[in-house]
N, C-alpha and C positions, 0 to 999 in steps of 0.2 A: 266405543272408546270412552274412557272415563277420566281424561285429564283436562286441564284447563283449556286446551286448544279448542275443545268443542264450544267454548263460549265465544270464540271469534266469529265463527259462522260466515255466511256469505260466499261469494264466488272466489275462485282461486286462480292464480296465474303462474306460469313457469317462464323463466328467461333462460335460454340456452344458446349454444353456439355450435353449429355443425362443422364438419371437417373441411368445408369449403370456405369457412370464414364468414358465413352469413350470421347476422344477429337474429335470433328467433325469440318469439314470445308465444307462450301457450296459455290458454285459460279454460276454466270450467267452473261450474257452480256446485257448491257443496254445502250440505247442512253441517258437516263436521270437517273442518279444514285440514285435519291431519291425514285425510285420505284423498288426495287430489291428483290432478291431471296432466296430459301430454298433447302437444299439437303445436303448430308453428306458424308464426307470422314473420315473413321476411322483412328485413329492414337494414338499411345501410347504417354505418356507425352513427351518423348524425341524426338518424331517425329513431334510434333505440330509446332515447329519453322520451320522445313523444309517444311511442308505442306504450311504454311503461306507464306513462301518465294517463293515456287513454284507458288502459286496463283499470287503473285505480279509480279513475273518474266514473267508470262503468260499474263500480261497486265491487271489483275484484280485490280481495283482501290478502290472499296468500301469494307470495312471490317465491318460486322454487327455482334454484339454480345450482351450479357446481362451481367451486372456486377455480377449477381448471378449464371452464368454458371460456374460450378466448384468453386463456392464461390470466384471468382476473378481470378482463374487460367487462364481462357481463355483470360482475358485482359493482363495477363503477357505474354502469348504466342504471342499475337499481338504486344506487346511492343518489344519482341525479333525479331519478323519478320520485324519490321519497323526500324531496325538498319541500319547503313550505309547510312543515309540520305533518306530512303524510305518514311518517314512520309509525306514529301511535295507532294508525288505522290498519297497518299492514302486519302480516304474519310471515316471517322470512324463514324459509327452509333451505339449507345449504348442504350439499354433498361435498366430501373432501377425500383426499388420499391419492388421487390419480397423479402420476408423475409425468410431466411433459418435457419435451426438448425444444430448443429454439427453432427447430425445423418442423414443429407441429407433431413430432413423433410421440409415441406413448412409451413410457418406461416402467410400467407396472404400477403397483399400489403400495403405499406405506401406511401401516396402521400402528406403528410403534407409539407408545404413550407420549414420548417427547415430540414426535412428529404431529400428533393430534393437537397439542398445545401450540405448536409452531404454525400449523395451517390456520387454526382458529384466530391467532393473533393477527395474521395478515388479513383475514376475512373481516374481522371487526374494524380494522383500519380502513380497508377499501370501502366498506359499507357505511362507515362513519356512524356506527351504532355501538351501544354498550352491551348488547346481548343478541344472541341468535335464538329464534323461537324453537326451531327444530334442527338438530345437527346430526348428520349421519355419514358413516363411511360409504363411499361410492361402491366399493366392492370389498370382499373379504381378502385380507392380506394372508396368504397361505403360510407365511413365516412368523406370524404373530397370533397368539391365542386371542380369540374374539373377546375373552374375558378381560384381557389387558387393554384392548382398544376401548371397550365400553367403560371399563373402570376409569380410564383417563377422561372420557367425556363426562362421566358421573362426577368426577372432581370439579370439572368446569361448571356443572350444574350447581354443585354446592357453593362454588365461588360466585355464582350469579351471572356467568357469561353465557350460559345455555339454559333454555327453559325445558326442552324435551329432547329425547333421544330417539333416533330412527335407524333403520337398516335398509339395505338395498341389495336385491338379487342374491339372497342367501336362502339356504334350505331350512327345513323344519328343525333339525338338530341344532343348527347354529342359532336359530331364533330362540330356542329354549335356553341354550347356554347364555346368550346375551341377556335375556329377560331375567335370568336368575341373579345377574349382577345388578341390574337397574331396570325398572319398568320401561319397556319399549312402547312408544306411542304409535309408530307407523312403519310399515314395510313398503318400499317402493319397488315395483316389479312389473315386468311385462305381462299383460293380460288382454286378450282380445278374442274375437271370433276365431282367429287363426292360431292363437297361442293360448291354450287352456291348461298348460302343464301344472299350474299352481293348484288346480282343483283336487289333485290326488292327495297331497299331504300338507303342502305349505298353507293353503287357505284354511283348512280345518284347524291347523295349529294356531294360526293367527287369531282365528275366532275364539278358540278355546282360551287364549290368553288375553283377549280383549284388545287386540292390535288391529288398527285400521289398515287398509290397503290403498296405496297410491298406484293406480293402474296406468302405466305408460305404454306407448306403442299400440294404442287401441285401434289405430287405422293401419296397423302393420306397415308402418313407414310409407304410407300413401297407397299401398296396394289395394286396400279395401275401398278406397275412394276412386280408384282407377288412375291415380297419378303415378305413373311408372316411368323409369328412365327412358330417354330417347335412345333408339337403337344405336345412334352414332355418338352418344354421350361418352366422354372419357373421364375417368377419375371419380365416377359416382360410386360411393361406398356400398350402395345396395347391390350393384351388379358385380362388384369386386369381392364382397365378403358374405353376401346373404343368398343362400341357395334358392330361396323362394322367388328371386328375381332373375334366375339364370336358366337359360335353355328352355327345355320343354316344361320345366316347373312353372315358369312364368305363364306360359300359354294355358296350362291346366288351371292355375289359380285365377287367371282372368275370366275363365269360364264360370267359376264360382261367383266372382264379383258381378258378372253380367246377370246371373240369376238374382243376386241381391238387388241389383239396380232395377230389374223388372219388378221385383216385389215392392221396391220403393215407389215406383210409379203408381202402383195400385194403392199404396198407403199414403200417397202425397208427401213423400220424403225422399231425400237423396240416399244413395248407398252409404255415404259417410255418416249421415244422421242416424240411419238404422244401426250401424255398427256402434256408434256412441251410445245410443239408447239401450242397446243390448247389454253393454258393459254396466251402464248405470243401473239396469234392472237386476243385476246379480246380487244386490244387497245394499242396505243402507251404510254398511261399513266399507263400501268400495266406491271410490270417486274417480271418474275417468280424467286423465290428462288429455287435453284436446289439442290437435295440431292444425295450424294454418300458416301458409306463407304470406298471405295477404289479409288485410282487415276483413274483406268480404268473406274469406274462409273462416275467420274467427267468428263472425256473426252467424254464419251458417251453422257452425258447430254449437254455438250457444243456444241456437233455436232447437237443436236436437235434445237438449236437456229438458225442454218443455213438451216434448212429444208424449202424448198419452196413448200408450199401446197396451191392449189387453193381452191376456195369456195366449190367445190364439195367434195374435200377430207376432208375439215374441217367439212362439214355437216355430212359426214360419221362417223367422230370421235365423233361428238356430239351425233349422233344417236346410236353409239355403247354403250354409257354409259348414257342413259336417266335418268334424275333426279328422276323420279317417280319409277325407278326400283332399286335404291340404297337401300340396306337393312341396317338399323341401323343409328343412329346419330353419329356425329364425336366424341362426348364425352358422357359420362353417364349423366343422367338427373341432378344429384347433381352438376356436374361440369358446365354444361351448365347454371345452375341457377346463377352462379357467373360471367358469361360473359355478359357485357353490350351490346355486339354486337348481342346477342341472345334474347334480350328483345323486 
């Protein structure tokens, strides 16, 4: 990655909001902040500011969120955490474009140029900042050419409201088309031991163009750490929409996780730490987004970034969760059909 963002350095953090209304914070350590992390720390609304401040106090410099997380609530949490002059030490990354309803429903994505500027105006106000370090559409709007969306953000770069442009969950062709309009700094996309689809064409394209990768979902939404939905849990998005958590698929995948856990025992690490270390080992241009619902999980994840694993150990991790044995896709077919990265 060859943009200014590499000068920020240090750890990175993500502030998100899940569909059950929990405020979440994720953090990881990166040498290049435009390629960063996923993972979750649970917090009530009154705790969100404290969690964000703890992240910053720990040296975390990148805060990654979406303007639609909590319908703007998460941006307000970041604003509060960035008080007392902390803004100058933070690198803020924001996803935009998702449409929400008052009932928490999803209404698609809007990538029209006029919408881009509208979303940005509200984000700048909520964050109480003059600029966004990295701005990216959360998904591809199928009704708007990517050139138009990126062109509108490029206008905001020229105006000084945005420093760098990113993408999220798009395929190789879209990456090239976007990059032709304005240099793309980073691609945020799912990548883990259980989700390696980007290795075919997306990752090579990003590397050819000098684009960093923000790898989210590195624990496969808790599956790789053994944190799965309770059998009696209702409304958990994983059991409702994600085949890997359904029926026999879950049992088969937990067998793989058990193998990973046993390997971790021999390597003095948890299964989650091995999964994080594996993603981190895939290249200096890839930074894992780390998830934790509690501070203890965050610290566990951060320790994984300091694991020293040789090639033999990494090969054992890779073999413990072979791609061909993962049961089920990361999303249901209907959802995958809407992802440009899956085409």
